[in-house]
C-alpha positions, 0 to 999 in steps of 0.5 A: 215168234217174230215175223221175218221181215225179209220177206218182200210182201212185208216191204211193199207198202202202197206209198213206196217210191223205191224199193230194194227187195232182198238185195245181195251183191259183191265184187270180184277180188283182183288176183295178187300173185300167180297163184292167187285165186280171184273170189267174190267179195260180198258187200250186201247180204239179203238187204230189204228196205223201202223209201216213201214217198215224200220222205227221207231215209237216213242210211247209216254205218261204219265205213265199208258197211255198203251204204254207197253200194246200196246207194248205187244199186237203188239208182240203177247204176248197178245191178244186184247179183241177186234180188230186185230194185223197184221204182214205183213197183216196176223193175229198174231197167238195165243200167244205161239202157234207153229206158234207164236213161229216160228214167234218170232224169227222175233220180238224182245223186248229191255226191260226197266230193263236189270238186270230183263231181263237177268239171274243172273246164265248165262254168258253174252256170254251164254245168248246172244247165247241163242236165236239161241239155243232156235229157233234151228238155230245153234249148241252150238259152232256156237251159241256162235261164233256168240254171240261173233260177236253180242256182238262185234257189240254193243261194249260191252267189250270183257273182260266181255264176261264171267262175270255174270250180277250182276258184270256189270254196267246197260250201259254194261247190256243194250248193252247185252240185245240189243246184245241178242235181234238182234242176230236173225236179226229180222225185228221188234224190240220193245224198252220199255224205254231202256235208261230210267235208264241210264245216259245221256252219256250212253243214247247217245251211246245206241241210236246211237247204235240202229240207226245203227243197224236199218240201218244195218238190215233194221229193223222196230222198236217201241220206247216206251218212256215218254221222248220226247227229246230221242224220237226225236232223234230216231223216224220217226213218233210219236204216243201220247197215252192219257189215252189208246187212240191214240190222235195224230200221224204223222212225228216227225219233224212236231209234234215237230214243231207244235203240234195238240192236247193240250196234245201233246203241254203239253208233249213237254212243259214239256220235259227238255230244252224245250222253248214251253209254255203251258197256263194253263186253269184249271190244275185240276186232270187228272180225268176220264170223264164219256163222252167226251174228257178225256183231258177236264179238262186239256185242255186250249182249251176246249168247251161245245162239248168237255165235251159231245162227244169224238173227233174221230181221224181225219185228220188234215194235210197230214200224220197227225191225231189228236183226237181233235175238235179244233186242233192247226193246 
């Protein structure tokens, strides 16, 4: 029998910088109508994963799979309903507490929408310097000098430093957001769909830039995306979420060459330019299951046990796990 890798002991490698252990999370539903009941909407269920020092973890899944929620939990911006988030083996401090604010300078995030991430009233140079001032790491003059250096590293145009976000392109703004995030030389960086709104040529530039910064700073990264082609170019390991559950994880090249879970196979077959095919069994709506595998209605390999029991995340090959009774490897 395969060993269940949801057990914390199986996910505690000595090189782990950030670790999520058996995370369960959800949000309260809003009441609609006088007689409606406010319930809990589950977003993540028993998710366990680790991010290695100096490595990039690609986090993929369809919209609504819980990717962005997991990213916020890993940054400590929220606390999970149950489970633990560990940073260098220590529990993540309570959000916005003194210890969390001190740790926050080592953890940064690049958001999908650079327009929303920047203050429209401040110049790009001022915003790049702001993290140093917030954390008390430099005076204003020094912070502005370091901000110029950080923006130069991301090839931000020097003649645009005194401009405000409204007069710049999406690619320029995303470079500014990255410069602002890495000016503190973080140990851990989360990129939440950072190139989704950019054209292909700018996407390539930003991906090369992130790879160079990761190497220069020996930074660990989580790269959140629904675009597997993008993830394959920047990630070392891959984690696949489906309906808030981790259904597959392992080295990115191995998963791309031979996925173990049918859902991963489906994602790869839908990627632009993919030569992979996905045999449809009953491609009905991806409705929630009361019990059993959440991918049951869409899976071409489904059996009776898949309807009645939820498969645990188990080892299917060295360094690889999949939540499937009939893995493809």
